[in-house]
C-alpha positions in Angstrom: -186.3 78.2 -165.3 -188.6 76.4 -162.5 -187.5 76.8 -158.8 -187.1 73.8 -156.5 -188.5 74.1 -153.1 -186.6 72.3 -150.5 -189.2 71.1 -148.0 -186.7 69.5 -145.7 -183.0 69.7 -144.7 -182.5 66.1 -144.3 -184.3 62.8 -145.4 -183.5 60.8 -142.1 -185.7 62.9 -139.8 -188.9 60.8 -139.9 -186.6 57.5 -139.5 -184.9 59.0 -136.6 -188.2 59.8 -134.9 -189.5 56.5 -135.7 -186.4 54.5 -134.5 -186.4 56.5 -131.2 -189.8 56.2 -130.3 -189.8 52.4 -131.2 -186.2 51.7 -129.3 -186.4 49.1 -126.5 -187.1 50.9 -124.3 -188.5 54.3 -126.1 -186.0 57.0 -126.0 -186.8 60.7 -125.2 -184.8 63.1 -127.3 -182.8 64.1 -124.1 -181.9 60.4 -123.9 -180.9 60.1 -127.4 -178.7 63.0 -127.0 -176.9 61.6 -123.9 -176.3 58.4 -126.0 -174.9 60.3 -128.7 -172.7 62.5 -126.6 -171.3 59.2 -125.1 -170.7 57.9 -128.4 -168.6 61.3 -129.1 -171.1 63.3 -131.3 -172.4 66.7 -129.7 -175.9 66.9 -130.2 -178.5 68.1 -127.8 -182.1 67.8 -127.5 -182.9 70.7 -129.6 -180.7 69.5 -132.5 -182.5 66.1 -132.4 -185.9 68.0 -132.3 -184.5 70.1 -135.5 -183.5 66.8 -137.3 -186.5 65.2 -136.9 -188.5 67.9 -138.0 -186.2 68.3 -141.1 -184.8 72.0 -139.9 -181.1 70.7 -139.6 -179.0 69.0 -141.9 -177.1 65.6 -140.6 -173.5 65.2 -140.9 -172.2 61.7 -142.1 -170.5 61.1 -138.8 -173.9 61.8 -137.2 -175.7 59.7 -139.4 -173.3 56.7 -138.3 -173.6 57.7 -134.8 -177.6 57.8 -135.0 -177.1 54.4 -136.9 -175.1 52.8 -134.0 -177.2 54.2 -131.2 -180.5 53.4 -132.4 -179.7 49.9 -133.6 -180.4 50.7 -137.2 -178.5 50.7 -140.3 -177.5 53.6 -142.1 -179.4 52.5 -145.2 -182.6 51.9 -143.2 -182.2 55.7 -142.0 -181.7 56.7 -145.4 -184.6 55.0 -146.8 -187.8 57.3 -146.2 -190.9 54.9 -145.4 -194.1 56.4 -144.2 -194.9 55.3 -140.8 -198.3 54.7 -139.1 
């Protein structure tokens, strides 16, 4: 039986990073963490870094909050597109 290697714990990490950096104005990870905490989601800068690297899973309620704070749809966050 062939083993499947999981490279990432989420598929939204690259999109979260892109949306954060191209937000108007661009957000630091710590600023995104503050906005998420204001929205009732406890995620610190380290957690955001781990999400962006694919080292942390993202709960459904966190995905919704990221969508709202970053001004992107959940569908957009779930659609991996290589960004240049």
